[in-house]
C-alpha positions in Angstrom: -10.9 6.5 5.3 -11.1 9.4 2.8 -8.4 12.1 2.3 -8.6 15.5 0.9 -5.9 16.5 -1.7 -4.0 18.6 0.9 -4.0 15.7 3.4 -2.8 13.1 0.9 0.8 14.0 0.8 1.2 13.9 4.5 -1.1 11.1 5.6 0.6 8.1 4.2 2.8 6.4 6.8 6.4 6.0 5.5 6.4 2.3 6.5 3.2 1.7 4.5 4.6 3.7 1.5 7.7 1.5 1.6 5.6 -1.7 1.8 3.6 -0.6 -1.3 6.8 0.4 -3.2 8.4 -2.9 -2.2 5.5 -4.8 -3.8 5.4 -2.6 -6.9 9.1 -3.2 -7.4 8.6 -7.0 -7.1 5.5 -7.2 -9.3 4.8 -3.9 -11.1 1.8 -1.6 -10.9 -0.6 -3.8 -12.9 -3.8 -4.7 -11.1 -4.7 -7.4 -9.9 -1.1 -8.8 -9.9 -0.1 -6.0 -7.5 -2.9 -6.8 -5.1 -1.9 -10.5 -5.2 1.7 -9.6 -4.4 0.6 -7.3 -1.6 -1.4 -10.1 -0.1 1.4 -12.6 -0.6 4.0 -10.3 1.0 1.7 -9.6 4.0 0.8 -13.2 4.4 4.4 -14.3 4.5 5.6 -11.2 6.4 8.3 -10.6 3.7 8.6 -6.9 4.3 10.0 -5.9 7.7 7.9 -8.6 9.3 4.6 -6.7 8.6 1.5 -8.9 8.3 -2.1 -8.1 7.7 -2.8 -6.8 11.2 0.3 -4.4 11.3 -0.6 -3.1 7.8 -4.2 -2.5 8.9 -2.9 -0.5 11.9 -0.9 1.6 9.4 -4.0 2.2 7.3 -4.0 -0.6 4.7 -6.7 -3.2 4.7 -6.4 -5.8 2.0 -10.1 -6.7 2.2 -11.9 -7.1 -1.1 -14.5 -4.6 0.0 -11.8 -2.0 0.6 -10.1 -2.2 -2.8 -11.0 1.4 -3.7 -9.0 2.7 -0.7 -6.2 0.2 -1.4 -5.9 1.5 -5.0 -5.9 5.1 -3.7 -3.1 4.3 -1.3 -1.1 2.7 -4.1 -1.5 5.7 -6.3 -0.5 8.0 -3.5 2.6 6.0 -2.7 3.7 5.8 -6.3 3.1 9.5 -6.8 5.2 10.3 -3.8 7.9 8.1 -5.1 8.0 9.9 -8.5 8.3 13.2 -6.7 11.4 12.2 -4.8 
């Protein structure tokens, strides 16, 4: 999944953004600690009961071969948070 700059601001599901920001708040933005926290939170369904499958439906796959997209989504969510 690739986004253009104009699509970025409107394409991130609010629930997904909140999941990412929840993980950032718990662990910070440093990589790979944030990835580990996202996987832990999803595995234990600690955020609104969302697990791997629900997050995937929202556009976030935590697969290792999809890390570029995951990093993009994290940057997008944190950028939106700074604008609010």
